[in-house]
C-alpha positions as a Markdown table, in Angstrom:
| # | Residue | x | y | z |
|---|---|---|---|---|
| 1 | Met | -42.0 | 64.0 | 21.2 |
| 2 | Ala | -40.2 | 62.2 | 23.9 |
| 3 | Gly | -37.8 | 60.6 | 21.4 |
| 4 | Ile | -37.1 | 63.7 | 19.2 |
| 5 | Leu | -33.7 | 64.1 | 20.7 |
| 6 | Asp | -32.7 | 60.5 | 21.2 |
| 7 | Ser | -30.1 | 60.7 | 18.4 |
| 8 | Val | -28.5 | 64.0 | 19.4 |
| 9 | Asn | -25.3 | 62.4 | 20.5 |
| 10 | Gln | -24.9 | 60.8 | 17.1 |
| 11 | Arg | -25.0 | 64.1 | 15.4 |
| 12 | Thr | -21.7 | 65.5 | 16.7 |
| 13 | Gln | -19.9 | 64.9 | 13.4 |
| 14 | Leu | -21.7 | 67.9 | 12.0 |
| 15 | Val | -19.8 | 70.3 | 14.2 |
| 16 | Gly | -16.5 | 71.4 | 12.8 |
| 17 | Gln | -17.9 | 71.1 | 9.2 |
| 18 | Asn | -19.7 | 74.5 | 9.6 |
| 19 | Arg | -23.0 | 72.7 | 10.0 |
| 20 | Leu | -25.6 | 72.5 | 12.7 |
| 21 | Glu | -29.0 | 71.1 | 13.5 |
| 22 | Leu | -31.9 | 73.4 | 14.5 |
| 23 | Leu | -34.9 | 72.3 | 16.6 |
| 24 | Leu | -37.9 | 74.1 | 15.1 |
| 25 | Phe | -40.6 | 75.5 | 17.3 |
| 26 | Lys | -43.4 | 78.1 | 17.4 |
| 27 | Leu | -44.4 | 80.6 | 20.1 |
| 28 | Ala | -47.9 | 82.2 | 20.2 |
| 29 | Gly | -48.2 | 82.8 | 16.5 |
| 30 | Arg | -47.3 | 81.3 | 13.1 |
| 31 | Gln | -43.6 | 82.4 | 13.0 |
| 32 | Arg | -41.1 | 79.5 | 13.2 |
| 33 | Tyr | -38.1 | 79.8 | 15.4 |
| 34 | Gly | -34.9 | 77.7 | 15.8 |
| 35 | Ile | -32.5 | 76.6 | 18.5 |
| 36 | Asn | -29.3 | 74.7 | 18.2 |
| 37 | Val | -29.8 | 71.1 | 19.1 |
| 38 | Phe | -26.5 | 71.1 | 21.1 |
| 39 | Lys | -28.0 | 73.5 | 23.6 |
| 40 | Val | -31.0 | 71.3 | 24.3 |
| 41 | Arg | -31.1 | 68.6 | 27.0 |
| 42 | Glu | -34.7 | 67.4 | 26.2 |
| 43 | Val | -38.1 | 68.4 | 25.1 |
| 44 | Leu | -41.2 | 67.5 | 27.0 |
| 45 | Gln | -44.9 | 68.3 | 27.5 |
| 46 | Cys | -45.1 | 71.2 | 30.0 |
| 47 | Pro | -45.5 | 69.8 | 33.4 |
| 48 | Pro | -47.5 | 71.6 | 36.1 |
| 49 | Leu | -45.9 | 75.0 | 37.0 |
| 50 | Thr | -45.5 | 76.3 | 40.5 |
| 51 | Ala | -45.7 | 80.1 | 40.8 |
| 52 | Ile | -43.0 | 81.8 | 42.8 |
| 53 | Pro | -43.3 | 85.1 | 44.6 |
| 54 | Lys | -41.5 | 88.2 | 43.2 |
| 55 | Arg | -40.6 | 86.2 | 40.0 |
| 56 | Asn | -39.6 | 88.1 | 36.9 |
| 57 | Lys | -42.6 | 88.7 | 34.7 |
| 58 | Phe | -41.3 | 86.5 | 31.9 |
| 59 | Val | -40.9 | 83.5 | 34.2 |
| 60 | Arg | -44.2 | 81.6 | 34.3 |
| 61 | Gly | -43.1 | 79.4 | 37.3 |
| 62 | Ile | -40.8 | 76.5 | 38.2 |
| 63 | Ala | -41.0 | 73.0 | 37.0 |
| 64 | His | -39.7 | 69.9 | 38.8 |
| 65 | Val | -38.0 | 67.7 | 36.2 |
| 66 | Arg | -36.0 | 64.6 | 37.1 |
| 67 | Gly | -35.2 | 65.8 | 40.6 |
| 68 | Gln | -34.2 | 69.3 | 39.4 |
| 69 | Thr | -36.0 | 72.6 | 39.9 |
| 70 | Ile | -36.0 | 74.6 | 36.7 |
| 71 | Ser | -37.3 | 78.1 | 36.0 |
| 72 | Val | -39.6 | 78.2 | 33.0 |
| 73 | Ile | -39.4 | 81.3 | 30.7 |
| 74 | Asp | -42.2 | 82.2 | 28.4 |
| 75 | Leu | -40.2 | 82.9 | 25.2 |
| 76 | Ser | -43.1 | 84.7 | 23.6 |
| 77 | Leu | -43.5 | 87.1 | 26.5 |
| 78 | Ala | -39.7 | 87.6 | 26.8 |
| 79 | Thr | -39.6 | 88.8 | 23.2 |
| 80 | Gly | -42.4 | 91.2 | 23.3 |
| 81 | Gly | -45.2 | 88.8 | 22.2 |
| 82 | Arg | -48.4 | 87.7 | 24.0 |
| 83 | Ala | -48.2 | 85.0 | 26.7 |
| 84 | Ile | -48.6 | 81.4 | 25.7 |
| 85 | Glu | -52.0 | 80.7 | 27.2 |
| 86 | Asn | -52.6 | 77.0 | 27.5 |
| 87 | Thr | -49.5 | 75.7 | 29.2 |
| 88 | Lys | -50.8 | 72.2 | 29.7 |
| 89 | Asp | -50.9 | 71.7 | 25.9 |
| 90 | Ser | -47.6 | 73.4 | 25.3 |
| 91 | Phe | -44.0 | 72.2 | 25.6 |
| 92 | Ile | -40.8 | 73.2 | 27.4 |
| 93 | Ile | -37.4 | 73.1 | 25.8 |
| 94 | Ile | -34.9 | 72.3 | 28.5 |
| 95 | Ala | -31.6 | 73.9 | 27.5 |
| 96 | Glu | -28.3 | 74.8 | 29.0 |
| 97 | Tyr | -27.0 | 78.3 | 28.5 |
| 98 | Asn | -24.1 | 80.1 | 30.3 |
| 99 | Arg | -23.6 | 77.5 | 33.0 |
| 100 | Ser | -27.2 | 77.2 | 33.9 |
| 101 | Val | -30.3 | 75.2 | 33.0 |
| 102 | Gln | -33.6 | 76.8 | 31.9 |
| 103 | Gly | -36.9 | 75.7 | 30.5 |
| 104 | Phe | -38.3 | 77.7 | 27.6 |
| 105 | Leu | -42.0 | 77.6 | 27.2 |
| 106 | Val | -43.1 | 77.2 | 23.6 |
| 107 | Asn | -46.5 | 76.6 | 22.0 |
| 108 | Ser | -45.3 | 73.6 | 19.8 |
| 109 | Val | -42.2 | 71.8 | 18.7 |
| 110 | Glu | -41.9 | 70.6 | 15.1 |
| 111 | Arg | -38.8 | 68.8 | 13.9 |
| 112 | Ile | -35.0 | 68.9 | 13.7 |
| 113 | Ile | -33.4 | 70.2 | 10.5 |
| 114 | Asn | -29.8 | 69.9 | 9.2 |
| 115 | Ile | -28.3 | 73.1 | 7.8 |
| 116 | Asn | -25.0 | 74.8 | 6.9 |
| 117 | Trp | -24.0 | 77.8 | 8.9 |
| 118 | Glu | -23.5 | 79.6 | 5.6 |
| 119 | Ala | -27.3 | 79.6 | 5.3 |
| 120 | Ile | -27.7 | 81.2 | 8.7 |
| 121 | Leu | -27.5 | 85.0 | 8.1 |
| 122 | Pro | -27.3 | 88.0 | 10.4 |
| 123 | Pro | -30.7 | 89.8 | 10.9 |
| 124 | Pro | -31.4 | 92.9 | 9.0 |
| 125 | Lys | -29.6 | 96.0 | 10.4 |
| 126 | Gly | -31.7 | 98.4 | 12.3 |
| 127 | Thr | -34.1 | 95.9 | 13.7 |
| 128 | Ser | -36.2 | 97.0 | 16.7 |
| 129 | Gly | -39.0 | 95.8 | 19.0 |
| 130 | Lys | -39.4 | 92.0 | 18.8 |
| 131 | Gln | -37.0 | 91.8 | 15.9 |
| 132 | Ser | -34.2 | 93.1 | 18.2 |
| 133 | Tyr | -34.2 | 89.7 | 19.9 |
| 134 | Leu | -32.9 | 88.1 | 16.7 |
| 135 | Thr | -29.4 | 86.9 | 16.5 |
| 136 | Ala | -29.8 | 85.2 | 13.0 |
| 137 | Ile | -32.3 | 84.3 | 10.3 |
| 138 | Thr | -32.6 | 81.5 | 7.7 |
| 139 | Glu | -35.0 | 80.2 | 5.2 |
| 140 | Ile | -36.5 | 76.7 | 5.5 |
| 141 | Asp | -39.3 | 75.4 | 3.2 |
| 142 | Asn | -39.6 | 78.9 | 1.7 |
| 143 | Glu | -40.4 | 80.3 | 5.1 |
| 144 | Leu | -38.3 | 82.6 | 7.3 |
| 145 | Val | -37.0 | 81.0 | 10.5 |
| 146 | Glu | -35.9 | 83.3 | 13.2 |
| 147 | Ile | -33.1 | 82.4 | 15.7 |
| 148 | Leu | -33.5 | 84.2 | 19.0 |
| 149 | Asp | -30.7 | 85.9 | 20.9 |
| 150 | Val | -31.3 | 83.8 | 24.1 |
| 151 | Glu | -28.3 | 85.5 | 25.8 |
| 152 | Lys | -30.0 | 88.8 | 25.5 |
| 153 | Ile | -33.2 | 87.3 | 27.0 |
| 154 | Leu | -31.4 | 85.7 | 29.9 |
| 155 | Glu | -29.4 | 88.9 | 30.5 |
| 156 | Glu | -32.7 | 91.0 | 30.8 |
| 157 | Ile | -34.1 | 88.4 | 33.3 |
| 158 | Ser | -30.9 | 88.0 | 35.3 |
| 159 | Pro | -28.0 | 90.3 | 34.5 |
| 160 | Ser | -24.5 | 88.9 | 34.7 |
| 161 | Pro | -21.7 | 90.8 | 36.4 |
| 162 | Thr | -19.1 | 92.0 | 34.0 |
| 163 | Ala | -16.6 | 93.7 | 36.3 |
| 164 | Ile | -13.3 | 91.8 | 37.1 |
| 165 | Ser | -13.3 | 91.1 | 40.8 |
| 166 | Lys | -9.9 | 89.5 | 41.2 |
| 167 | Ala | -6.7 | 91.6 | 41.3 |
| 168 | Met | -5.2 | 91.2 | 37.8 |
| 169 | Asp | -1.7 | 92.2 | 36.9 |
| 170 | Thr | -2.8 | 94.8 | 34.3 |
| 171 | Gln | 0.8 | 96.0 | 33.8 |
| 172 | Ser | 1.9 | 92.5 | 32.8 |
| 173 | Ile | -1.1 | 92.3 | 30.3 |
| 174 | Ser | -0.3 | 95.7 | 28.8 |
| 175 | Ala | 3.3 | 94.8 | 28.4 |
| 176 | Asp | 2.5 | 91.5 | 26.7 |
| 177 | Leu | -0.1 | 93.0 | 24.4 |
| 178 | Gly | 2.0 | 96.2 | 23.5 |
| 179 | Asp | 0.4 | 98.0 | 20.5 |
| 180 | Arg | -1.5 | 94.9 | 19.4 |
| 181 | Leu | -5.3 | 94.5 | 19.8 |
| 182 | Ile | -7.6 | 91.7 | 20.9 |
| 183 | Leu | -10.2 | 90.6 | 18.3 |
| 184 | Ile | -13.6 | 89.6 | 19.6 |
| 185 | Ala | -16.1 | 87.7 | 17.5 |
| 186 | Asp | -19.7 | 87.1 | 18.7 |
| 187 | Asp | -23.0 | 87.3 | 17.0 |
| 188 | Ser | -24.8 | 88.4 | 20.2 |
| 189 | Ala | -24.5 | 92.1 | 20.9 |
| 190 | Val | -25.1 | 91.3 | 24.6 |
| 191 | Ala | -22.2 | 88.9 | 24.7 |
| 192 | Arg | -19.9 | 91.2 | 22.7 |
| 193 | Asn | -20.6 | 94.0 | 25.2 |
| 194 | Gln | -20.0 | 91.7 | 28.2 |
| 195 | Val | -16.5 | 90.8 | 26.9 |
| 196 | Lys | -15.8 | 94.4 | 26.1 |
| 197 | Arg | -16.8 | 95.7 | 29.5 |
| 198 | Ala | -14.8 | 92.9 | 31.2 |
| 199 | Leu | -11.6 | 93.6 | 29.2 |
| 200 | Glu | -11.9 | 97.4 | 29.5 |
| 201 | Gly | -10.8 | 96.9 | 33.1 |
| 202 | Leu | -7.5 | 95.6 | 31.8 |
| 203 | Gly | -6.9 | 98.6 | 29.6 |
| 204 | Val | -6.6 | 96.6 | 26.4 |
| 205 | Lys | -7.4 | 97.6 | 22.8 |
| 206 | Met | -10.2 | 95.7 | 21.1 |
| 207 | His | -11.9 | 95.3 | 17.8 |
| 208 | Leu | -15.3 | 93.6 | 17.7 |
| 209 | Val | -16.9 | 91.7 | 14.8 |
| 210 | Asn | -20.3 | 89.9 | 14.5 |
| 211 | Asn | -19.3 | 86.4 | 13.2 |
| 212 | Gly | -16.5 | 84.1 | 12.2 |
| 213 | Lys | -16.6 | 85.2 | 8.6 |
| 214 | Glu | -16.0 | 88.8 | 9.5 |
| 215 | Ala | -13.3 | 87.8 | 11.8 |
| 216 | Leu | -11.5 | 85.8 | 9.2 |
| 217 | Ile | -11.7 | 88.6 | 6.6 |
| 218 | Tyr | -10.4 | 91.1 | 9.1 |
| 219 | Leu | -7.5 | 88.9 | 10.1 |
| 220 | Gln | -6.6 | 88.2 | 6.4 |
| 221 | Asp | -6.7 | 92.0 | 5.7 |
| 222 | Met | -4.6 | 92.8 | 8.8 |
| 223 | Ala | -2.1 | 90.0 | 7.8 |
| 224 | Lys | -1.3 | 91.8 | 4.5 |
| 225 | Gly | 0.8 | 94.3 | 6.4 |
| 226 | Cys | 2.6 | 91.7 | 8.5 |
| 227 | Ala | 6.2 | 90.5 | 7.8 |
| 228 | Glu | 5.7 | 87.1 | 9.2 |
| 229 | Ser | 2.6 | 86.6 | 11.4 |
| 230 | Ile | -0.7 | 88.2 | 12.3 |
| 231 | Thr | 0.5 | 88.3 | 15.9 |
| 232 | Glu | 2.5 | 91.4 | 15.0 |
| 233 | Lys | -0.9 | 93.2 | 15.0 |
| 234 | Val | -3.4 | 91.0 | 16.8 |
| 235 | Gly | -2.5 | 89.5 | 20.2 |
| 236 | Leu | -5.4 | 87.2 | 20.7 |
| 237 | Leu | -8.8 | 86.1 | 19.4 |
| 238 | Ile | -11.8 | 85.6 | 21.6 |
| 239 | Ser | -14.6 | 83.9 | 19.6 |
| 240 | Asp | -18.0 | 82.5 | 20.2 |
| 241 | Ile | -18.8 | 79.1 | 18.6 |
| 242 | Glu | -22.3 | 79.5 | 17.3 |
| 243 | Met | -22.3 | 82.3 | 14.7 |
| 244 | Pro | -24.0 | 82.9 | 11.4 |
| 245 | Glu | -22.1 | 82.3 | 8.1 |
| 246 | Met | -19.1 | 80.7 | 9.8 |
| 247 | Asp | -19.0 | 79.1 | 13.3 |
| 248 | Gly | -16.1 | 79.3 | 15.8 |
| 249 | Tyr | -14.8 | 75.9 | 15.1 |
| 250 | Thr | -14.5 | 76.5 | 11.4 |
| 251 | Leu | -12.9 | 79.9 | 12.0 |
| 252 | Thr | -10.3 | 78.3 | 14.3 |
| 253 | Ala | -9.6 | 75.6 | 11.8 |
| 254 | Glu | -9.1 | 78.2 | 9.1 |
| 255 | Ile | -6.8 | 80.2 | 11.2 |
| 256 | Lys | -4.7 | 77.2 | 12.3 |
| 257 | Ser | -4.3 | 76.0 | 8.6 |
| 258 | Asn | -3.1 | 79.4 | 7.5 |
| 259 | Ala | 0.7 | 80.1 | 7.6 |
| 260 | Thr | 0.4 | 83.7 | 8.5 |
| 261 | Leu | -2.5 | 83.3 | 11.0 |
| 262 | Lys | -1.7 | 80.0 | 12.7 |
| 263 | Lys | 0.4 | 81.5 | 15.6 |
| 264 | Leu | -2.6 | 83.5 | 16.8 |
| 265 | His | -3.9 | 82.1 | 20.1 |
| 266 | Val | -7.7 | 81.4 | 20.0 |
| 267 | Ile | -10.0 | 81.3 | 23.0 |
| 268 | Leu | -13.4 | 79.9 | 22.3 |
| 269 | His | -15.9 | 81.6 | 24.6 |
| 270 | Thr | -19.3 | 80.0 | 24.4 |
| 271 | Ser | -22.6 | 79.2 | 26.0 |
| 272 | Leu | -22.1 | 75.7 | 24.8 |
| 273 | Ser | -20.6 | 73.3 | 27.3 |
| 274 | Gly | -19.8 | 69.7 | 27.9 |
| 275 | Val | -17.1 | 67.1 | 27.2 |
| 276 | Phe | -17.9 | 66.9 | 23.5 |
| 277 | Asn | -17.0 | 70.6 | 23.0 |
| 278 | Gln | -13.7 | 70.1 | 24.8 |
| 279 | Gln | -12.9 | 67.4 | 22.3 |
| 280 | Met | -13.8 | 69.7 | 19.4 |
| 281 | Val | -11.5 | 72.4 | 20.8 |
| 282 | Gln | -8.6 | 69.9 | 20.6 |
| 283 | Lys | -9.6 | 68.8 | 17.1 |
| 284 | Val | -9.6 | 72.3 | 15.5 |
| 285 | Gly | -6.6 | 73.5 | 17.5 |
| 286 | Ala | -8.1 | 76.2 | 19.7 |
| 287 | Asp | -5.9 | 77.1 | 22.7 |
| 288 | Asp | -8.7 | 77.5 | 25.3 |
| 289 | Phe | -12.4 | 76.9 | 26.0 |
| 290 | Ile | -14.4 | 79.0 | 28.5 |
| 291 | Ala | -18.1 | 78.7 | 29.2 |
| 292 | Lys | -19.9 | 82.1 | 29.3 |
| 293 | Phe | -19.9 | 84.2 | 31.4 |
| 294 | Asn | -17.3 | 84.6 | 34.1 |
| 295 | Pro | -15.2 | 87.9 | 33.8 |
| 296 | Asp | -12.5 | 86.6 | 36.1 |
| 297 | Glu | -12.0 | 83.4 | 34.1 |
| 298 | Leu | -11.9 | 85.3 | 30.9 |
| 299 | Ala | -9.3 | 87.8 | 32.2 |
| 300 | Glu | -7.2 | 85.0 | 33.5 |
| 301 | Ser | -7.3 | 83.2 | 30.1 |
| 302 | Val | -6.4 | 86.4 | 28.3 |
| 303 | Gln | -3.4 | 87.0 | 30.7 |
| 304 | Lys | -2.3 | 83.4 | 30.2 |
| 305 | Trp | -2.3 | 83.3 | 26.5 |
| 306 | Leu | -0.8 | 86.8 | 26.0 |
| 307 | His | 2.0 | 85.7 | 28.3 |
| 308 | Ala | 2.4 | 82.5 | 26.3 |
| 309 | Asp | 3.8 | 84.5 | 23.4 |
């Protein structure tokens, strides 16, 4: 298990080709789950956990890993399942989401699989209960694999502020945007609503979609009524990177290669981080890259790129 992620840095060529790799794991039952390898720092046997007072009920304790203190979240409990009982025989997936590092307690870790984003599908509509924590599903070896909405789990444990705290020049933003709207693409309902609540304070018009494919279809349809450029109707795109059917890198590349869409400014707004992703932003032609979630930074980027028109 210690070497399962040794070759992660050699897999970066997959991104930008609408492909990803999933680390498969199980919680307290037989169901398989997946997490994007690029979110994962390492996987290790669960170390001794130290209980902390007044902790969230989903946090089993803290672990000391390589000089860092990390909160360990029981993913089974956090998604409405039963607790993972035998922690010493379980594993923790140490992952970085939204500018912080967490440990996710899982029962077992299986393997890494290579898959196309087109094979990652949105969950069925109207899901509730434990199913409401799904952000996507796929099929591997004739079995359903569920991809959890980790951003929703983290938001329930430690809610993020969404109000803009800095004084923004909203009149300037409104003038730059005019009658145009801002398009927001994100597969996480929590993330979409975070962006929506932050930008509502700027008084802008928005349209929200669930993934890159929906965003591209929307832009193509809107462009049919434009004389020269989509920017006549859409002032800006704010897009997640990890999305079913079409990821944000591929969406950006499609936009920048289309004569009618290419002038549209694209902000990639993602829980992914690191130097590699900055390089990918330049490769596909995105205008900005912001790690989730800081409402002030997002508002400043919106103001910057609207004014850049």
